[in-house]
N, CA, C and O atoms as CSV, one atom per row, in Angstrom:
chain,resi,resn,atom,element,x,y,z
A,1,MET,N,N,-78.536,-14.205,-19.331
A,1,MET,CA,C,-79.546,-14.520,-18.360
A,1,MET,C,C,-80.862,-14.774,-19.052
A,1,MET,O,O,-81.216,-14.098,-20.018
A,2,GLU,N,N,-81.562,-15.730,-18.561
A,2,GLU,CA,C,-82.888,-16.081,-19.103
A,2,GLU,C,C,-83.933,-15.348,-18.275
A,2,GLU,O,O,-83.930,-15.429,-17.047
A,3,LEU,N,N,-84.843,-14.621,-18.964
A,3,LEU,CA,C,-85.923,-13.933,-18.292
A,3,LEU,C,C,-87.221,-14.525,-18.714
A,3,LEU,O,O,-87.499,-14.629,-19.909
A,4,GLU,N,N,-88.039,-14.923,-17.750
A,4,GLU,CA,C,-89.357,-15.479,-18.048
A,4,GLU,C,C,-90.409,-14.717,-17.286
A,4,GLU,O,O,-90.307,-14.567,-16.069
A,5,ILE,N,N,-91.437,-14.224,-17.991
A,5,ILE,CA,C,-92.505,-13.452,-17.358
A,5,ILE,C,C,-93.807,-14.283,-17.562
A,5,ILE,O,O,-94.141,-14.700,-18.671
A,6,GLN,N,N,-94.501,-14.493,-16.453
A,6,GLN,CA,C,-95.734,-15.275,-16.503
A,6,GLN,C,C,-96.831,-14.469,-15.824
A,6,GLN,O,O,-96.567,-13.736,-14.871
A,7,THR,N,N,-98.051,-14.600,-16.306
A,7,THR,CA,C,-99.183,-13.953,-15.659
A,7,THR,C,C,-100.238,-14.994,-15.314
A,7,THR,O,O,-100.366,-16.022,-15.980
A,8,GLN,N,N,-100.986,-14.703,-14.262
A,8,GLN,CA,C,-102.071,-15.577,-13.863
A,8,GLN,C,C,-103.269,-14.733,-13.510
A,8,GLN,O,O,-103.215,-13.888,-12.617
A,9,GLN,N,N,-104.365,-14.975,-14.232
A,9,GLN,CA,C,-105.639,-14.292,-13.984
A,9,GLN,C,C,-105.554,-12.769,-14.234
A,9,GLN,O,O,-106.346,-12.002,-13.686
A,10,ILE,N,N,-104.592,-12.346,-15.063
A,10,ILE,CA,C,-104.417,-10.910,-15.353
A,10,ILE,C,C,-103.643,-10.814,-16.688
A,10,ILE,O,O,-102.803,-11.660,-16.992
A,11,ASP,N,N,-103.941,-9.782,-17.459
A,11,ASP,CA,C,-103.159,-9.566,-18.703
A,11,ASP,C,C,-101.939,-8.735,-18.402
A,11,ASP,O,O,-101.963,-7.865,-17.531
A,12,LEU,N,N,-100.871,-9.005,-19.126
A,12,LEU,CA,C,-99.610,-8.275,-18.918
A,12,LEU,C,C,-99.644,-6.954,-19.639
A,12,LEU,O,O,-99.760,-6.899,-20.863
A,13,ASP,N,N,-99.544,-5.895,-18.874
A,13,ASP,CA,C,-99.525,-4.553,-19.413
A,13,ASP,C,C,-98.108,-4.300,-19.993
A,13,ASP,O,O,-97.119,-4.685,-19.367
A,14,PRO,N,N,-97.999,-3.665,-21.169
A,14,PRO,CA,C,-96.662,-3.396,-21.755
A,14,PRO,C,C,-95.772,-2.560,-20.829
A,14,PRO,O,O,-94.553,-2.733,-20.830
A,15,ASP,N,N,-96.380,-1.632,-20.017
A,15,ASP,CA,C,-95.573,-0.867,-19.079
A,15,ASP,C,C,-94.966,-1.762,-18.005
A,15,ASP,O,O,-93.831,-1.545,-17.582
A,16,TRP,N,N,-95.717,-2.766,-17.563
A,16,TRP,CA,C,-95.185,-3.707,-16.560
A,16,TRP,C,C,-94.017,-4.471,-17.151
A,16,TRP,O,O,-92.999,-4.686,-16.494
A,17,ARG,N,N,-94.183,-4.883,-18.421
A,17,ARG,CA,C,-93.087,-5.614,-19.069
A,17,ARG,C,C,-91.827,-4.776,-19.119
A,17,ARG,O,O,-90.734,-5.283,-18.866
A,18,ASP,N,N,-91.964,-3.492,-19.444
A,18,ASP,CA,C,-90.812,-2.579,-19.481
A,18,ASP,C,C,-90.171,-2.499,-18.090
A,18,ASP,O,O,-88.951,-2.592,-17.957
A,19,LEU,N,N,-91.003,-2.327,-17.056
A,19,LEU,CA,C,-90.456,-2.257,-15.692
A,19,LEU,C,C,-89.728,-3.520,-15.318
A,19,LEU,O,O,-88.658,-3.474,-14.712
A,20,ILE,N,N,-90.312,-4.666,-15.682
A,20,ILE,CA,C,-89.691,-5.954,-15.347
A,20,ILE,C,C,-88.362,-6.110,-16.106
A,20,ILE,O,O,-87.382,-6.593,-15.540
A,21,GLU,N,N,-88.329,-5.710,-17.363
A,21,GLU,CA,C,-87.101,-5.820,-18.121
A,21,GLU,C,C,-86.003,-4.883,-17.568
A,21,GLU,O,O,-84.828,-5.249,-17.569
A,22,ARG,N,N,-86.381,-3.682,-17.099
A,22,ARG,CA,C,-85.404,-2.809,-16.478
A,22,ARG,C,C,-84.906,-3.344,-15.134
A,22,ARG,O,O,-83.731,-3.210,-14.793
A,23,LEU,N,N,-85.817,-3.947,-14.386
A,23,LEU,CA,C,-85.436,-4.588,-13.123
A,23,LEU,C,C,-84.480,-5.736,-13.401
A,23,LEU,O,O,-83.486,-5.903,-12.695
A,24,ALA,N,N,-84.775,-6.532,-14.429
A,24,ALA,CA,C,-83.876,-7.649,-14.803
A,24,ALA,C,C,-82.502,-7.115,-15.192
A,24,ALA,O,O,-81.489,-7.718,-14.838
A,25,GLY,N,N,-82.448,-6.013,-15.903
A,25,GLY,CA,C,-81.190,-5.421,-16.299
A,25,GLY,C,C,-80.393,-4.967,-15.088
A,25,GLY,O,O,-79.177,-5.157,-15.061
A,26,ARG,N,N,-81.027,-4.378,-14.092
A,26,ARG,CA,C,-80.356,-3.960,-12.861
A,26,ARG,C,C,-79.827,-5.167,-12.104
A,26,ARG,O,O,-78.703,-5.156,-11.601
A,27,LEU,N,N,-80.650,-6.211,-12.028
A,27,LEU,CA,C,-80.194,-7.420,-11.361
A,27,LEU,C,C,-79.015,-8.039,-12.089
A,27,LEU,O,O,-78.062,-8.488,-11.451
A,28,GLN,N,N,-79.063,-8.069,-13.411
A,28,GLN,CA,C,-77.971,-8.621,-14.211
A,28,GLN,C,C,-76.668,-7.835,-13.994
A,28,GLN,O,O,-75.585,-8.419,-13.958
A,29,THR,N,N,-76.785,-6.495,-13.848
A,29,THR,CA,C,-75.599,-5.690,-13.589
A,29,THR,C,C,-75.014,-5.985,-12.240
A,29,THR,O,O,-73.798,-6.121,-12.112
A,30,ARG,N,N,-75.872,-6.092,-11.193
A,30,ARG,CA,C,-75.409,-6.366,-9.852
A,30,ARG,C,C,-74.924,-7.797,-9.696
A,30,ARG,O,O,-73.969,-8.052,-8.962
A,31,TYR,N,N,-75.560,-8.718,-10.367
A,31,TYR,CA,C,-75.223,-10.142,-10.224
A,31,TYR,C,C,-74.988,-10.734,-11.611
A,31,TYR,O,O,-75.873,-11.387,-12.163
A,32,PRO,N,N,-73.789,-10.508,-12.183
A,32,PRO,CA,C,-73.565,-11.007,-13.542
A,32,PRO,C,C,-73.613,-12.529,-13.612
A,32,PRO,O,O,-73.753,-13.101,-14.693
A,33,GLU,N,N,-73.499,-13.176,-12.469
A,33,GLU,CA,C,-73.540,-14.639,-12.475
A,33,GLU,C,C,-74.988,-15.190,-12.426
A,33,GLU,O,O,-75.194,-16.402,-12.359
A,34,MET,N,N,-75.976,-14.284,-12.462
A,34,MET,CA,C,-77.374,-14.728,-12.460
A,34,MET,C,C,-77.672,-15.500,-13.729
A,34,MET,O,O,-77.351,-15.050,-14.829
A,35,LEU,N,N,-78.286,-16.660,-13.574
A,35,LEU,CA,C,-78.616,-17.473,-14.720
A,35,LEU,C,C,-80.039,-17.283,-15.206
A,35,LEU,O,O,-80.313,-17.325,-16.405
A,36,ARG,N,N,-80.955,-17.070,-14.245
A,36,ARG,CA,C,-82.365,-17.050,-14.629
A,36,ARG,C,C,-83.148,-16.173,-13.677
A,36,ARG,O,O,-82.865,-16.127,-12.480
A,37,LEU,N,N,-84.156,-15.461,-14.227
A,37,LEU,CA,C,-85.073,-14.662,-13.455
A,37,LEU,C,C,-86.495,-15.011,-13.937
A,37,LEU,O,O,-86.829,-14.841,-15.110
A,38,HIS,N,N,-87.293,-15.488,-13.026
A,38,HIS,CA,C,-88.698,-15.825,-13.326
A,38,HIS,C,C,-89.580,-14.846,-12.562
A,38,HIS,O,O,-89.471,-14.737,-11.341
A,39,VAL,N,N,-90.454,-14.133,-13.270
A,39,VAL,CA,C,-91.349,-13.150,-12.658
A,39,VAL,C,C,-92.780,-13.602,-12.937
A,39,VAL,O,O,-93.154,-13.878,-14.077
A,40,THR,N,N,-93.572,-13.669,-11.862
A,40,THR,CA,C,-94.986,-14.029,-12.014
A,40,THR,C,C,-95.828,-12.858,-11.506
A,40,THR,O,O,-95.618,-12.369,-10.396
A,41,VAL,N,N,-96.773,-12.416,-12.321
A,41,VAL,CA,C,-97.699,-11.360,-11.972
A,41,VAL,C,C,-99.064,-12.024,-11.907
A,41,VAL,O,O,-99.519,-12.623,-12.882
A,42,ARG,N,N,-99.733,-11.912,-10.725
A,42,ARG,CA,C,-101.041,-12.555,-10.609
A,42,ARG,C,C,-102.026,-11.666,-9.884
A,42,ARG,O,O,-101.665,-10.867,-9.020
A,43,HIS,N,N,-103.291,-11.831,-10.264
A,43,HIS,CA,C,-104.356,-11.146,-9.559
A,43,HIS,C,C,-104.640,-11.961,-8.301
A,43,HIS,O,O,-104.780,-13.183,-8.362
A,44,GLY,N,N,-104.722,-11.279,-7.165
A,44,GLY,CA,C,-104.939,-11.955,-5.884
A,44,GLY,C,C,-106.225,-12.768,-5.870
A,44,GLY,O,O,-107.185,-12.414,-6.555
A,45,PRO,N,N,-106.258,-13.829,-5.116
A,45,PRO,CA,C,-107.409,-14.703,-5.099
A,45,PRO,C,C,-108.634,-14.087,-4.419
A,45,PRO,O,O,-109.750,-14.565,-4.622
A,46,HIS,N,N,-108.450,-13.059,-3.632
A,46,HIS,CA,C,-109.557,-12.415,-2.923
A,46,HIS,C,C,-109.985,-11.208,-3.726
A,46,HIS,O,O,-109.401,-10.131,-3.608
A,47,HIS,N,N,-111.025,-11.394,-4.557
A,47,HIS,CA,C,-111.435,-10.345,-5.453
A,47,HIS,C,C,-111.908,-9.076,-4.772
A,47,HIS,O,O,-111.850,-7.998,-5.364
A,48,ARG,N,N,-112.373,-9.186,-3.545
A,48,ARG,CA,C,-112.877,-8.006,-2.844
A,48,ARG,C,C,-111.735,-7.104,-2.359
A,48,ARG,O,O,-111.887,-5.883,-2.323
A,49,ARG,N,N,-110.588,-7.702,-1.986
A,49,ARG,CA,C,-109.455,-6.896,-1.540
A,49,ARG,C,C,-108.752,-6.265,-2.735
A,49,ARG,O,O,-108.172,-5.185,-2.613
A,50,GLY,N,N,-108.797,-6.915,-3.865
A,50,GLY,CA,C,-108.209,-6.353,-5.085
A,50,GLY,C,C,-106.718,-6.287,-5.094
A,50,GLY,O,O,-106.158,-5.444,-5.795
A,51,LEU,N,N,-106.015,-7.157,-4.328
A,51,LEU,CA,C,-104.574,-7.106,-4.295
A,51,LEU,C,C,-103.978,-7.836,-5.507
A,51,LEU,O,O,-104.480,-8.861,-5.967
A,52,GLU,N,N,-102.893,-7.256,-5.987
A,52,GLU,CA,C,-102.112,-7.893,-7.047
A,52,GLU,C,C,-100.822,-8.403,-6.442
A,52,GLU,O,O,-100.325,-7.821,-5.477
A,53,GLU,N,N,-100.272,-9.465,-6.976
A,53,GLU,CA,C,-99.076,-10.066,-6.415
A,53,GLU,C,C,-98.024,-10.212,-7.499
A,53,GLU,O,O,-98.314,-10.634,-8.618
A,54,VAL,N,N,-96.784,-9.850,-7.140
A,54,VAL,CA,C,-95.628,-10.066,-8.022
A,54,VAL,C,C,-94.641,-10.949,-7.285
A,54,VAL,O,O,-94.278,-10.670,-6.142
A,55,SER,N,N,-94.212,-12.005,-7.934
A,55,SER,CA,C,-93.223,-12.914,-7.374
A,55,SER,C,C,-91.972,-12.979,-8.255
A,55,SER,O,O,-92.071,-13.080,-9.478
A,56,LEU,N,N,-90.813,-12.921,-7.635
A,56,LEU,CA,C,-89.555,-13.046,-8.339
A,56,LEU,C,C,-88.845,-14.303,-7.844
A,56,LEU,O,O,-88.810,-14.568,-6.642
A,57,VAL,N,N,-88.289,-15.061,-8.753
A,57,VAL,CA,C,-87.406,-16.179,-8.405
A,57,VAL,C,C,-86.179,-16.043,-9.264
A,57,VAL,O,O,-86.260,-16.072,-10.492
A,58,ALA,N,N,-85.006,-15.889,-8.600
A,58,ALA,CA,C,-83.756,-15.716,-9.305
A,58,ALA,C,C,-82.771,-16.782,-8.894
A,58,ALA,O,O,-82.678,-17.127,-7.716
A,59,ASN,N,N,-82.030,-17.313,-9.862
A,59,ASN,CA,C,-80.963,-18.269,-9.597
A,59,ASN,C,C,-79.667,-17.552,-9.762
A,59,ASN,O,O,-79.295,-17.163,-10.869
A,60,VAL,N,N,-78.939,-17.365,-8.614
A,60,VAL,CA,C,-77.681,-16.674,-8.577
A,60,VAL,C,C,-76.619,-17.498,-7.860
A,60,VAL,O,O,-76.802,-17.846,-6.694
A,61,SER,N,N,-75.546,-17.809,-8.507
A,61,SER,CA,C,-74.418,-18.527,-7.845
A,61,SER,C,C,-74.844,-19.708,-7.015
A,61,SER,O,O,-74.400,-19.835,-5.874
A,62,GLY,N,N,-75.674,-20.567,-7.528
A,62,GLY,CA,C,-76.073,-21.749,-6.789
A,62,GLY,C,C,-77.077,-21.499,-5.714
A,62,GLY,O,O,-77.426,-22.414,-4.968
A,63,VAL,N,N,-77.567,-20.254,-5.609
A,63,VAL,CA,C,-78.576,-19.884,-4.616
A,63,VAL,C,C,-79.849,-19.458,-5.331
A,63,VAL,O,O,-79.788,-18.766,-6.348
A,64,THR,N,N,-81.003,-19.865,-4.808
A,64,THR,CA,C,-82.241,-19.430,-5.359
A,64,THR,C,C,-82.829,-18.360,-4.444
A,64,THR,O,O,-83.087,-18.614,-3.267
A,65,LEU,N,N,-83.040,-17.151,-4.997
A,65,LEU,CA,C,-83.617,-16.047,-4.265
A,65,LEU,C,C,-85.089,-15.941,-4.679
A,65,LEU,O,O,-85.417,-16.007,-5.864
A,66,ARG,N,N,-85.970,-15.776,-3.683
A,66,ARG,CA,C,-87.375,-15.667,-3.943
A,66,ARG,C,C,-87.927,-14.483,-3.169
A,66,ARG,O,O,-87.593,-14.286,-2.001
A,67,ALA,N,N,-88.775,-13.694,-3.825
A,67,ALA,CA,C,-89.444,-12.566,-3.183
A,67,ALA,C,C,-90.860,-12.425,-3.694
A,67,ALA,O,O,-91.113,-12.572,-4.890
A,68,ASP,N,N,-91.773,-12.144,-2.805
A,68,ASP,CA,C,-93.165,-11.946,-3.168
A,68,ASP,C,C,-93.622,-10.607,-2.596
A,68,ASP,O,O,-93.218,-10.227,-1.497
A,69,LYS,N,N,-94.437,-9.918,-3.318
A,69,LYS,CA,C,-94.960,-8.622,-2.812
A,69,LYS,C,C,-96.394,-8.478,-3.287
A,69,LYS,O,O,-96.694,-8.672,-4.465
A,70,GLN,N,N,-97.287,-8.130,-2.344
A,70,GLN,CA,C,-98.674,-7.843,-2.672
A,70,GLN,C,C,-98.933,-6.367,-2.471
A,70,GLN,O,O,-98.542,-5.775,-1.465
A,71,GLU,N,N,-99.585,-5.799,-3.429
A,71,GLU,CA,C,-99.961,-4.376,-3.425
A,71,GLU,C,C,-101.279,-4.226,-4.163
A,71,GLU,O,O,-101.776,-5.161,-4.790
A,72,GLU,N,N,-101.828,-3.031,-4.072
A,72,GLU,CA,C,-103.076,-2.743,-4.785
A,72,GLU,C,C,-102.846,-2.668,-6.275
A,72,GLU,O,O,-103.746,-2.958,-7.063
A,73,GLN,N,N,-101.602,-2.265,-6.681
A,73,GLN,CA,C,-101.261,-2.141,-8.083
A,73,GLN,C,C,-99.956,-2.893,-8.351
A,73,GLN,O,O,-99.068,-2.940,-7.500
A,74,VAL,N,N,-99.855,-3.474,-9.534
A,74,VAL,CA,C,-98.657,-4.200,-9.938
A,74,VAL,C,C,-97.466,-3.254,-9.983
A,74,VAL,O,O,-96.376,-3.610,-9.534
A,75,ARG,N,N,-97.657,-2.075,-10.509
A,75,ARG,CA,C,-96.551,-1.090,-10.616
A,75,ARG,C,C,-95.943,-0.782,-9.256
A,75,ARG,O,O,-94.725,-0.641,-9.150
A,76,THR,N,N,-96.772,-0.672,-8.197
A,76,THR,CA,C,-96.273,-0.406,-6.868
A,76,THR,C,C,-95.462,-1.559,-6.354
A,76,THR,O,O,-94.419,-1.355,-5.732
A,77,ALA,N,N,-95.921,-2.778,-6.602
A,77,ALA,CA,C,-95.145,-3.941,-6.164
A,77,ALA,C,C,-93.813,-3.994,-6.865
A,77,ALA,O,O,-92.808,-4.316,-6.232
A,78,LEU,N,N,-93.762,-3.691,-8.149
A,78,LEU,CA,C,-92.494,-3.688,-8.893
A,78,LEU,C,C,-91.562,-2.601,-8.359
A,78,LEU,O,O,-90.352,-2.816,-8.295
A,79,ARG,N,N,-92.088,-1.461,-7.980
A,79,ARG,CA,C,-91.248,-0.404,-7.418
A,79,ARG,C,C,-90.593,-0.839,-6.109
A,79,ARG,O,O,-89.461,-0.456,-5.815
A,80,HIS,N,N,-91.317,-1.644,-5.323
A,80,HIS,CA,C,-90.712,-2.162,-4.079
A,80,HIS,C,C,-89.469,-2.999,-4.391
A,80,HIS,O,O,-88.480,-2.923,-3.662
A,81,PHE,N,N,-89.507,-3.786,-5.453
A,81,PHE,CA,C,-88.332,-4.562,-5.851
A,81,PHE,C,C,-87.183,-3.630,-6.241
A,81,PHE,O,O,-86.031,-3.877,-5.883
A,82,ASN,N,N,-87.496,-2.563,-6.970
A,82,ASN,CA,C,-86.463,-1.603,-7.332
A,82,ASN,C,C,-85.834,-0.964,-6.087
A,82,ASN,O,O,-84.615,-0.811,-6.017
A,83,GLU,N,N,-86.663,-0.592,-5.108
A,83,GLU,CA,C,-86.139,-0.034,-3.857
A,83,GLU,C,C,-85.235,-1.052,-3.129
A,83,GLU,O,O,-84.206,-0.707,-2.547
A,84,PHE,N,N,-85.662,-2.285,-3.191
A,84,PHE,CA,C,-84.866,-3.361,-2.538
A,84,PHE,C,C,-83.454,-3.417,-3.110
A,84,PHE,O,O,-82.499,-3.672,-2.376
A,85,LEU,N,N,-83.315,-3.184,-4.399
A,85,LEU,CA,C,-81.988,-3.237,-5.019
A,85,LEU,C,C,-81.102,-2.092,-4.587
A,85,LEU,O,O,-79.879,-2.172,-4.703
A,86,ARG,N,N,-81.716,-1.005,-4.080
A,86,ARG,CA,C,-80.919,0.151,-3.638
A,86,ARG,C,C,-80.533,0.106,-2.156
A,86,ARG,O,O,-80.009,1.087,-1.629
A,87,LEU,N,N,-80.785,-1.022,-1.477
A,87,LEU,CA,C,-80.539,-1.102,-0.045
A,87,LEU,C,C,-79.079,-1.322,0.341
A,87,LEU,O,O,-78.737,-1.302,1.523
A,88,ALA,N,N,-78.220,-1.531,-0.658
A,88,ALA,CA,C,-76.827,-1.846,-0.339
A,88,ALA,C,C,-76.145,-0.614,0.255
A,88,ALA,O,O,-75.990,0.397,-0.430
A,89,PRO,N,N,-75.738,-0.691,1.514
A,89,PRO,CA,C,-75.052,0.453,2.090
A,89,PRO,C,C,-73.623,0.585,1.528
A,89,PRO,O,O,-72.993,-0.428,1.222
A,90,PRO,N,N,-73.108,1.807,1.391
A,90,PRO,CA,C,-71.761,1.988,0.850
A,90,PRO,C,C,-70.722,1.416,1.784
A,90,PRO,O,O,-70.899,1.458,3.001
A,91,GLY,N,N,-69.659,0.893,1.253
A,91,GLY,CA,C,-68.551,0.372,2.043
A,91,GLY,C,C,-68.702,-1.059,2.500
A,91,GLY,O,O,-67.776,-1.619,3.087
A,92,VAL,N,N,-69.849,-1.667,2.245
A,92,VAL,CA,C,-70.063,-3.061,2.652
A,92,VAL,C,C,-69.666,-3.966,1.499
A,92,VAL,O,O,-70.114,-3.758,0.372
A,93,PRO,N,N,-68.820,-4.985,1.766
A,93,PRO,CA,C,-68.413,-5.882,0.667
A,93,PRO,C,C,-69.613,-6.510,-0.017
A,93,PRO,O,O,-70.636,-6.773,0.615
A,94,GLU,N,N,-69.479,-6.746,-1.306
A,94,GLU,CA,C,-70.568,-7.323,-2.119
A,94,GLU,C,C,-71.085,-8.604,-1.506
A,94,GLU,O,O,-72.299,-8.806,-1.468
A,95,SER,N,N,-70.213,-9.487,-1.020
A,95,SER,CA,C,-70.675,-10.750,-0.450
A,95,SER,C,C,-71.585,-10.505,0.771
A,95,SER,O,O,-72.555,-11.234,0.976
A,96,GLU,N,N,-71.269,-9.481,1.575
A,96,GLU,CA,C,-72.120,-9.157,2.706
A,96,GLU,C,C,-73.436,-8.548,2.231
A,96,GLU,O,O,-74.490,-8.788,2.821
A,97,GLN,N,N,-73.367,-7.761,1.163
A,97,GLN,CA,C,-74.621,-7.165,0.626
A,97,GLN,C,C,-75.515,-8.277,0.140
A,97,GLN,O,O,-76.726,-8.219,0.353
A,98,VAL,N,N,-74.962,-9.300,-0.511
A,98,VAL,CA,C,-75.783,-10.444,-0.980
A,98,VAL,C,C,-76.411,-11.134,0.204
A,98,VAL,O,O,-77.595,-11.468,0.160
A,99,ARG,N,N,-75.642,-11.364,1.280
A,99,ARG,CA,C,-76.194,-12.020,2.474
A,99,ARG,C,C,-77.307,-11.175,3.076
A,99,ARG,O,O,-78.324,-11.715,3.511
A,100,GLN,N,N,-77.132,-9.874,3.107
A,100,GLN,CA,C,-78.170,-8.991,3.670
A,100,GLN,C,C,-79.445,-9.056,2.805
A,100,GLN,O,O,-80.558,-9.111,3.327
A,101,ARG,N,N,-79.263,-9.048,1.507
A,101,ARG,CA,C,-80.435,-9.117,0.649
A,101,ARG,C,C,-81.165,-10.452,0.793
A,101,ARG,O,O,-82.394,-10.497,0.839
A,102,ILE,N,N,-80.393,-11.533,0.864
A,102,ILE,CA,C,-81.025,-12.860,1.015
A,102,ILE,C,C,-81.816,-12.877,2.334
A,102,ILE,O,O,-82.937,-13.383,2.385
A,103,LYS,N,N,-81.225,-12.325,3.388
A,103,LYS,CA,C,-81.902,-12.282,4.694
A,103,LYS,C,C,-83.205,-11.486,4.570
A,103,LYS,O,O,-84.246,-11.923,5.061
A,104,LEU,N,N,-83.152,-10.326,3.920
A,104,LEU,CA,C,-84.353,-9.539,3.742
A,104,LEU,C,C,-85.425,-10.258,2.889
A,104,LEU,O,O,-86.620,-10.199,3.181
A,105,LEU,N,N,-84.956,-10.931,1.836
A,105,LEU,CA,C,-85.901,-11.660,1.001
A,105,LEU,C,C,-86.590,-12.754,1.766
A,105,LEU,O,O,-87.801,-12.937,1.649
A,106,LYS,N,N,-85.814,-13.495,2.561
A,106,LYS,CA,C,-86.398,-14.587,3.319
A,106,LYS,C,C,-87.381,-14.066,4.361
A,106,LYS,O,O,-88.396,-14.706,4.634
A,107,SER,N,N,-87.082,-12.909,4.940
A,107,SER,CA,C,-87.972,-12.406,5.989
A,107,SER,C,C,-89.183,-11.702,5.372
A,107,SER,O,O,-90.203,-11.546,6.043
A,108,GLY,N,N,-89.094,-11.278,4.128
A,108,GLY,CA,C,-90.197,-10.591,3.453
A,108,GLY,C,C,-90.446,-9.199,3.971
A,108,GLY,O,O,-91.542,-8.664,3.805
A,109,THR,N,N,-89.423,-8.583,4.615
A,109,THR,CA,C,-89.599,-7.266,5.234
A,109,THR,C,C,-88.951,-6.149,4.439
A,109,THR,O,O,-88.597,-5.129,5.032
A,110,PHE,N,N,-88.782,-6.276,3.183
A,110,PHE,CA,C,-88.172,-5.188,2.421
A,110,PHE,C,C,-89.190,-4.179,1.962
A,110,PHE,O,O,-88.836,-3.199,1.306
């Protein structure tokens, strides 16, 4: 799997890189067919609100998954992605889990 990390208007903290690499490893384990993961960390355009944004774009089995999360801190946004990976209920077939995750990603309600 190809991992690309990009920053915009913010420097990449080594701790964030570690979190992103661990997240990529978890995604690779769950979706061995994943070809690419692109992560963008950016400082929000509204300097007074101070929000940071993390975006993930993953190519899995001919499907492109995209998720965006805004939080006050990058680390918090990355934790939300980790929580998202734990949403798979036991006993649900993997294909249904993938559909549920795609639905949550598209709705942005994870």
